[in-house]
VEXMI-214671 format. One record per residue: residue number from 1; residue in one letter; x, y, z of N, C-alpha, C in turn. Coordinates in steps of 0.05 Angstrom, whole numbers, plus 5000, padded with zeros to 4 digits. Example, Ala and Ser with C-alpha at 12.3 -4.5 7.8 and 13.67 -1.06 7.14 Angstrom:
<rs>
n: 1, res: a, n.u: 5264, n.v: 4886, n.w: 5156, ca.u: 5246, ca.v: 4910, ca.w: 5156, c.u: 5264, c.v: 4934, c.w: 5156
n: 2, res: s, n.u: 5257, n.v: 4955, n.w: 5142, ca.u: 5273, ca.v: 4979, ca.w: 5143, c.u: 5258, c.v: 5001, c.w: 5157
</rs>
This chain:
<rs>
n: 1, res: m, n.u: 2479, n.v: 1111, n.w: 7541, ca.u: 2494, ca.v: 1090, ca.w: 7527, c.u: 2480, c.v: 1081, c.w: 7502
n: 2, res: i, n.u: 2454, n.v: 1076, n.w: 7503, ca.u: 2439, ca.v: 1066, ca.w: 7480, c.u: 2437, c.v: 1088, c.w: 7459
n: 3, res: l, n.u: 2433, n.v: 1113, n.w: 7467, ca.u: 2431, ca.v: 1135, ca.w: 7448, c.u: 2457, c.v: 1138, c.w: 7432
n: 4, res: s, n.u: 2480, n.v: 1136, n.w: 7445, ca.u: 2505, ca.v: 1139, ca.w: 7431, c.u: 2509, c.v: 1116, c.w: 7411
n: 5, res: t, n.u: 2500, n.v: 1092, n.w: 7417, ca.u: 2502, ca.v: 1070, ca.w: 7399, c.u: 2484, c.v: 1074, c.w: 7374
n: 6, res: i, n.u: 2461, n.v: 1085, n.w: 7379, ca.u: 2443, ca.v: 1090, ca.w: 7356, c.u: 2455, c.v: 1112, c.w: 7338
n: 7, res: i, n.u: 2466, n.v: 1132, n.w: 7350, ca.u: 2478, ca.v: 1154, ca.w: 7334, c.u: 2502, c.v: 1144, c.w: 7318
n: 8, res: l, n.u: 2518, n.v: 1127, n.w: 7330, ca.u: 2541, ca.v: 1116, ca.w: 7316, c.u: 2533, c.v: 1098, c.w: 7293
n: 9, res: q, n.u: 2512, n.v: 1082, n.w: 7297, ca.u: 2502, ca.v: 1065, ca.w: 7275, c.u: 2490, c.v: 1081, c.w: 7253
n: 10, res: a, n.u: 2476, n.v: 1103, n.w: 7259, ca.u: 2465, ca.v: 1120, ca.w: 7238, c.u: 2487, c.v: 1134, c.w: 7222
n: 11, res: a, n.u: 2508, n.v: 1143, n.w: 7236, ca.u: 2530, ca.v: 1156, ca.w: 7222, c.u: 2545, c.v: 1137, c.w: 7204
n: 12, res: a, n.u: 2548, n.v: 1112, n.w: 7214, ca.u: 2562, ca.v: 1092, ca.w: 7197, c.u: 2546, c.v: 1086, c.w: 7172
n: 13, res: g, n.u: 2519, n.v: 1084, n.w: 7175, ca.u: 2502, ca.v: 1078, ca.w: 7152, c.u: 2502, c.v: 1100, c.w: 7132
n: 14, res: a, n.u: 2503, n.v: 1125, n.w: 7141, ca.u: 2503, ca.v: 1148, ca.w: 7123, c.u: 2530, c.v: 1149, c.w: 7108
n: 15, res: a, n.u: 2552, n.v: 1143, n.w: 7122, ca.u: 2578, ca.v: 1143, ca.w: 7109, c.u: 2579, c.v: 1121, c.w: 7087
n: 16, res: l, n.u: 2568, n.v: 1098, n.w: 7094, ca.u: 2568, ca.v: 1076, ca.w: 7074, c.u: 2551, c.v: 1083, c.w: 7050
n: 17, res: g, n.u: 2528, n.v: 1097, n.w: 7054, ca.u: 2511, ca.v: 1105, ca.w: 7032, c.u: 2525, c.v: 1125, c.w: 7014
n: 18, res: k, n.u: 2540, n.v: 1144, n.w: 7026, ca.u: 2554, ca.v: 1164, ca.w: 7011, c.u: 2577, c.v: 1151, c.w: 6995
n: 19, res: a, n.u: 2590, n.v: 1131, n.w: 7007, ca.u: 2611, ca.v: 1117, ca.w: 6992, c.u: 2600, c.v: 1102, c.w: 6969
n: 20, res: g, n.u: 2577, n.v: 1090, n.w: 6973, ca.u: 2564, ca.v: 1075, ca.w: 6951, c.u: 2555, c.v: 1093, c.w: 6929
n: 21, res: a, n.u: 2545, n.v: 1117, n.w: 6935, ca.u: 2537, ca.v: 1136, ca.w: 6915, c.u: 2561, c.v: 1146, c.w: 6899
n: 22, res: a, n.u: 2583, n.v: 1151, n.w: 6913, ca.u: 2608, ca.v: 1160, ca.w: 6900, c.u: 2618, c.v: 1138, c.w: 6882
n: 23, res: l, n.u: 2617, n.v: 1113, n.w: 6891, ca.u: 2626, ca.v: 1091, ca.w: 6874, c.u: 2608, c.v: 1088, c.w: 6849
n: 24, res: g, n.u: 2582, n.v: 1092, n.w: 6853, ca.u: 2564, ca.v: 1092, ca.w: 6830, c.u: 2570, c.v: 1113, c.w: 6809
n: 25, res: a, n.u: 2576, n.v: 1137, n.w: 6819, ca.u: 2584, ca.v: 1159, ca.w: 6800, c.u: 2609, c.v: 1152, c.w: 6785
n: 26, res: a, n.u: 2628, n.v: 1141, n.w: 6800, ca.u: 2654, ca.v: 1133, ca.w: 6787, c.u: 2649, c.v: 1111, c.w: 6766
n: 27, res: i, n.u: 2633, n.v: 1092, n.w: 6772, ca.u: 2628, ca.v: 1070, ca.w: 6753, c.u: 2613, c.v: 1081, c.w: 6728
n: 28, res: a, n.u: 2595, n.v: 1100, n.w: 6732, ca.u: 2581, ca.v: 1112, ca.w: 6709, c.u: 2600, c.v: 1127, c.w: 6691
n: 29, res: a, n.u: 2619, n.v: 1142, n.w: 6703, ca.u: 2638, ca.v: 1157, ca.w: 6687, c.u: 2657, c.v: 1138, c.w: 6672
n: 30, res: i, n.u: 2666, n.v: 1117, n.w: 6685, ca.u: 2684, ca.v: 1098, ca.w: 6671, c.u: 2669, c.v: 1083, c.w: 6649
n: 31, res: a, n.u: 2644, n.v: 1075, n.w: 6654, ca.u: 2629, ca.v: 1061, ca.w: 6634, c.u: 2624, c.v: 1079, c.w: 6609
n: 32, res: a, n.u: 2618, n.v: 1105, n.w: 6614, ca.u: 2615, ca.v: 1123, ca.w: 6592, c.u: 2640, c.v: 1126, c.w: 6575
n: 33, res: a, n.u: 2663, n.v: 1128, n.w: 6589, ca.u: 2688, ca.v: 1130, ca.w: 6575, c.u: 2693, c.v: 1106, c.w: 6557
n: 34, res: i, n.u: 2688, n.v: 1083, n.w: 6568, ca.u: 2692, ca.v: 1058, ca.w: 6553, c.u: 2673, c.v: 1057, c.w: 6529
n: 35, res: g, n.u: 2648, n.v: 1065, n.w: 6534, ca.u: 2628, ca.v: 1064, ca.w: 6512, c.u: 2635, c.v: 1084, c.w: 6490
n: 36, res: i, n.u: 2643, n.v: 1108, n.w: 6496, ca.u: 2650, ca.v: 1127, ca.w: 6476, c.u: 2675, c.v: 1118, c.w: 6461
n: 37, res: g, n.u: 2694, n.v: 1106, n.w: 6476, ca.u: 2718, ca.v: 1095, ca.w: 6462, c.u: 2711, c.v: 1074, c.w: 6442
n: 38, res: k, n.u: 2692, n.v: 1056, n.w: 6449, ca.u: 2684, ca.v: 1035, ca.w: 6430, c.u: 2669, c.v: 1047, c.w: 6406
n: 39, res: i, n.u: 2654, n.v: 1068, n.w: 6411, ca.u: 2640, ca.v: 1081, ca.w: 6389, c.u: 2660, c.v: 1093, c.w: 6369
n: 40, res: g, n.u: 2680, n.v: 1107, n.w: 6380, ca.u: 2701, ca.v: 1120, ca.w: 6364, c.u: 2717, c.v: 1099, c.w: 6349
n: 41, res: k, n.u: 2724, n.v: 1077, n.w: 6362, ca.u: 2739, ca.v: 1056, ca.w: 6349, c.u: 2724, c.v: 1044, c.w: 6326
n: 42, res: s, n.u: 2699, n.v: 1038, n.w: 6330, ca.u: 2683, ca.v: 1026, ca.w: 6309, c.u: 2679, c.v: 1045, c.w: 6285
n: 43, res: t, n.u: 2676, n.v: 1071, n.w: 6291, ca.u: 2673, ca.v: 1091, ca.w: 6270, c.u: 2699, c.v: 1093, c.w: 6254
n: 44, res: m, n.u: 2721, n.v: 1094, n.w: 6267, ca.u: 2747, ca.v: 1096, ca.w: 6253, c.u: 2751, c.v: 1071, c.w: 6235
n: 45, res: e, n.u: 2744, n.v: 1048, n.w: 6245, ca.u: 2747, ca.v: 1023, ca.w: 6228, c.u: 2728, c.v: 1025, c.w: 6204
n: 46, res: a, n.u: 2704, n.v: 1035, n.w: 6208, ca.u: 2685, ca.v: 1037, ca.w: 6186, c.u: 2694, c.v: 1058, c.w: 6165
n: 47, res: i, n.u: 2706, n.v: 1080, n.w: 6175, ca.u: 2716, ca.v: 1100, ca.w: 6156, c.u: 2740, c.v: 1089, c.w: 6141
n: 48, res: a, n.u: 2756, n.v: 1073, n.w: 6154, ca.u: 2779, ca.v: 1061, ca.w: 6140, c.u: 2770, c.v: 1042, c.w: 6118
n: 49, res: r, n.u: 2747, n.v: 1028, n.w: 6122, ca.u: 2737, ca.v: 1010, ca.w: 6102, c.u: 2723, c.v: 1025, c.w: 6079
n: 50, res: q, n.u: 2708, n.v: 1046, n.w: 6086, ca.u: 2693, ca.v: 1062, ca.w: 6066, c.u: 2697, c.v: 1092, c.w: 6070
n: 51, res: p, n.u: 2719, n.v: 1103, n.w: 6060, ca.u: 2724, ca.v: 1131, ca.w: 6064, c.u: 2703, c.v: 1150, c.w: 6053
n: 52, res: e, n.u: 2688, n.v: 1141, n.w: 6033, ca.u: 2669, ca.v: 1159, ca.w: 6021, c.u: 2645, c.v: 1164, c.w: 6039
n: 53, res: s, n.u: 2640, n.v: 1148, n.w: 6059, ca.u: 2618, ca.v: 1152, ca.w: 6077, c.u: 2626, c.v: 1165, c.w: 6103
n: 54, res: t, n.u: 2647, n.v: 1181, n.w: 6103, ca.u: 2658, ca.v: 1193, ca.w: 6127, c.u: 2638, c.v: 1211, c.w: 6140
n: 55, res: g, n.u: 2624, n.v: 1228, n.w: 6125, ca.u: 2605, ca.v: 1247, ca.w: 6136, c.u: 2582, c.v: 1234, c.w: 6151
n: 56, res: n, n.u: 2570, n.v: 1214, n.w: 6139, ca.u: 2548, ca.v: 1199, ca.w: 6152, c.u: 2557, c.v: 1185, c.w: 6177
n: 57, res: l, n.u: 2581, n.v: 1173, n.w: 6176, ca.u: 2591, ca.v: 1158, ca.w: 6199, c.u: 2598, c.v: 1177, c.w: 6222
n: 58, res: r, n.u: 2609, n.v: 1200, n.w: 6215, ca.u: 2617, ca.v: 1219, ca.w: 6236, c.u: 2591, c.v: 1230, c.w: 6250
n: 59, res: t, n.u: 2571, n.v: 1236, n.w: 6234, ca.u: 2546, ca.v: 1246, ca.w: 6246, c.u: 2534, c.v: 1225, c.w: 6264
n: 60, res: s, n.u: 2533, n.v: 1200, n.w: 6255, ca.u: 2522, ca.v: 1179, ca.w: 6272, c.u: 2539, c.v: 1175, c.w: 6298
n: 61, res: m, n.u: 2565, n.v: 1178, n.w: 6295, ca.u: 2583, ca.v: 1175, ca.w: 6318, c.u: 2577, c.v: 1197, c.w: 6339
n: 62, res: i, n.u: 2574, n.v: 1221, n.w: 6330, ca.u: 2570, ca.v: 1243, ca.w: 6348, c.u: 2543, c.v: 1240, c.w: 6362
n: 63, res: i, n.u: 2523, n.v: 1232, n.w: 6348, ca.u: 2496, ca.v: 1227, ca.w: 6360, c.u: 2498, c.v: 1205, c.w: 6381
n: 64, res: a, n.u: 2510, n.v: 1183, n.w: 6374, ca.u: 2512, ca.v: 1161, ca.w: 6393, c.u: 2529, c.v: 1168, c.w: 6418
n: 65, res: a, n.u: 2551, n.v: 1182, n.w: 6413, ca.u: 2568, ca.v: 1191, ca.w: 6436, c.u: 2553, c.v: 1210, c.w: 6454
n: 66, res: g, n.u: 2537, n.v: 1228, n.w: 6442, ca.u: 2521, ca.v: 1246, ca.w: 6458, c.u: 2500, c.v: 1232, c.w: 6475
n: 67, res: m, n.u: 2488, n.v: 1211, n.w: 6464, ca.u: 2469, ca.v: 1196, ca.w: 6479, c.u: 2482, c.v: 1181, c.w: 6503
n: 68, res: v, n.u: 2505, n.v: 1170, n.w: 6498, ca.u: 2520, ca.v: 1156, ca.w: 6520, c.u: 2528, c.v: 1177, c.w: 6541
n: 69, res: e, n.u: 2537, n.v: 1199, n.w: 6532, ca.u: 2546, ca.v: 1220, ca.w: 6551, c.u: 2522, c.v: 1230, c.w: 6567
n: 70, res: g, n.u: 2499, n.v: 1233, n.w: 6555, ca.u: 2475, ca.v: 1242, ca.w: 6569, c.u: 2466, c.v: 1222, c.w: 6590
n: 71, res: a, n.u: 2467, n.v: 1197, n.w: 6583, ca.u: 2459, ca.v: 1176, ca.w: 6603, c.u: 2479, c.v: 1176, c.w: 6626
n: 72, res: a, n.u: 2505, n.v: 1179, n.w: 6620, ca.u: 2525, ca.v: 1179, ca.w: 6641, c.u: 2522, c.v: 1204, c.w: 6659
n: 73, res: l, n.u: 2516, n.v: 1226, n.w: 6647, ca.u: 2512, ca.v: 1251, ca.w: 6663, c.u: 2488, c.v: 1248, c.w: 6681
n: 74, res: f, n.u: 2466, n.v: 1236, n.w: 6671, ca.u: 2443, ca.v: 1231, ca.w: 6687, c.u: 2449, c.v: 1213, c.w: 6711
n: 75, res: a, n.u: 2465, n.v: 1191, n.w: 6706, ca.u: 2472, ca.v: 1173, ca.w: 6727, c.u: 2490, c.v: 1187, c.w: 6748
n: 76, res: i, n.u: 2508, n.v: 1203, n.w: 6739, ca.u: 2525, ca.v: 1217, ca.w: 6758, c.u: 2509, c.v: 1237, c.w: 6775
n: 77, res: i, n.u: 2491, n.v: 1251, n.w: 6763, ca.u: 2474, ca.v: 1270, ca.w: 6778, c.u: 2457, c.v: 1256, c.w: 6799
n: 78, res: v, n.u: 2446, n.v: 1233, n.w: 6791, ca.u: 2430, ca.v: 1218, ca.w: 6811, c.u: 2447, c.v: 1208, c.w: 6834
n: 79, res: a, n.u: 2472, n.v: 1199, n.w: 6828, ca.u: 2490, ca.v: 1190, ca.w: 6849, c.u: 2498, c.v: 1214, c.w: 6867
n: 80, res: l, n.u: 2503, n.v: 1237, n.w: 6856, ca.u: 2510, ca.v: 1260, ca.w: 6872, c.u: 2486, c.v: 1270, c.w: 6889
n: 81, res: l, n.u: 2463, n.v: 1268, n.w: 6878, ca.u: 2439, ca.v: 1275, ca.w: 6893, c.u: 2435, c.v: 1256, c.w: 6917
n: 82, res: a, n.u: 2442, n.v: 1231, n.w: 6912, ca.u: 2440, ca.v: 1212, ca.w: 6934, c.u: 2459, c.v: 1219, c.w: 6957
n: 83, res: i, n.u: 2482, n.v: 1230, n.w: 6950, ca.u: 2501, ca.v: 1239, ca.w: 6970, c.u: 2490, c.v: 1263, c.w: 6986
n: 84, res: v, n.u: 2479, n.v: 1282, n.w: 6971, ca.u: 2469, ca.v: 1307, ca.w: 6984, c.u: 2444, c.v: 1302, c.w: 7000
n: 85, res: i, n.u: 2426, n.v: 1287, n.w: 6989, ca.u: 2400, ca.v: 1283, ca.w: 7002, c.u: 2402, c.v: 1265, c.w: 7027
n: 86, res: k, n.u: 2418, n.v: 1245, n.w: 7026, ca.u: 2419, ca.v: 1226, ca.w: 7048, c.u: 2434, c.v: 1237, c.w: 7072
</rs>
C-alpha cells in the first residue's frame, strides 16, 4: 500500500515537472516572437524617418534579432532537456 502511494506521488511530480518545462519552452518562444516583432517595428519606424540610413538600420536589426533568437533557442533547449532528463 505504501509503495504504491510513493510511486503515484513520484509519477505525479514528474508529470508536473514536464508540464512546467513545456510551459517554459512555450513562454520562451512567445517572448522571442514579441521581441523580434518590436525590433522590426522600431526599425521600420526609423527607416521611415531616415530612409538614407536603411543599410545601417537593417544590419543592426538583423544582429539584434539574431541575438534574441539565440537566447530563445537556448531557453527552449534547456526546457526540453529538463523534460528528457527528469
